[in-house]
C-alpha positions in Angstrom: -61.6 100.8 19.3 -59.7 101.2 16.4 -55.8 100.6 15.4 -54.2 102.5 12.8 -52.4 100.4 10.2 -50.9 102.6 7.9 -51.6 104.6 4.9 -55.1 105.8 7.2 -56.9 102.6 7.1 -58.0 101.8 10.7 -59.2 98.0 11.7 -61.4 97.3 14.9 -58.7 95.6 17.5 -61.6 93.1 18.6 -61.2 91.4 14.7 -57.9 91.3 14.7 -56.1 88.3 14.5 -52.5 88.6 14.1 -49.6 90.7 13.0 -47.2 89.5 11.4 -44.0 90.2 9.8 -43.7 89.9 6.0 -40.4 89.3 5.3 -39.8 86.2 8.3 -43.6 84.8 7.8 -43.0 84.6 4.2 -40.4 82.0 4.9 -42.8 79.5 5.0 -44.3 78.4 1.8 -47.7 77.4 3.7 -47.6 81.8 4.6 -47.1 83.0 0.8 -50.0 80.1 -0.2 -52.2 81.5 2.3 -51.7 85.5 1.1 -51.7 83.9 -2.6 -55.3 82.7 -1.5 -56.2 86.1 0.0 -55.2 87.5 -3.1 -57.5 84.8 -5.1 -60.5 85.5 -2.8 -60.1 89.4 -3.1 -60.0 89.1 1.1 -56.7 90.8 0.6 -56.2 94.9 1.4 -52.9 96.8 0.5 -52.1 99.7 3.1 -49.4 100.4 0.9 -47.2 101.0 -2.4 -44.3 101.0 -1.0 -42.6 97.9 0.2 -44.4 96.2 2.9 -43.3 95.3 6.3 -46.3 93.4 8.1 -49.5 91.8 7.5 -52.7 91.9 9.4 -55.1 89.6 9.7 -58.9 90.0 11.0 -62.2 87.9 11.2 -65.1 90.2 11.1 -67.9 88.0 12.9 -70.4 89.3 10.7 -69.1 87.8 7.1 -68.0 85.1 8.9 -64.5 85.6 7.0 -61.1 86.5 7.4 -59.4 89.9 5.7 -55.8 90.4 5.6 -54.3 93.5 4.9 -50.9 94.5 4.1 -48.9 97.4 5.5 -45.8 99.3 5.7 -46.0 99.9 9.1 -44.0 97.8 11.2 -45.6 95.0 12.8 -43.9 96.1 16.0 -45.7 99.7 15.4 -49.3 98.3 15.2 -48.5 96.1 17.9 -47.8 98.8 19.9 -50.8 101.0 18.4 -52.7 98.0 19.5 -51.2 97.6 23.2 -53.4 97.6 25.8 -56.6 96.9 23.5 -54.7 93.5 23.0 -52.9 90.5 23.9 -49.9 91.5 22.2 
C-alpha cells in the first residue's frame, strides 16, 4: 500500500521508518545534521514549495539506503493516512 505525503508524492507504507514534526525535531543539532547530510547525499525529496511541517524517513531495501521526504502535510495527517497500514 502507499501513503500520500503531499504534492502528489506517495511512499510505500512498508518502507516508512518514521514521520517527524520538522519544527520539534530540528531543535536537536543531530537532526539538523542528519537532514543536511541527506541533502548533501541527494537523498532528500522536497514535496513542498511552502514552509515544511514534517519529514518522512523511508528505507528502500532494494538499494539499501534511506530517503528523506520533506512535506507541507502535518505529521499527524500523514500518520492518520497510514493508520492501519503502520504501527503509528
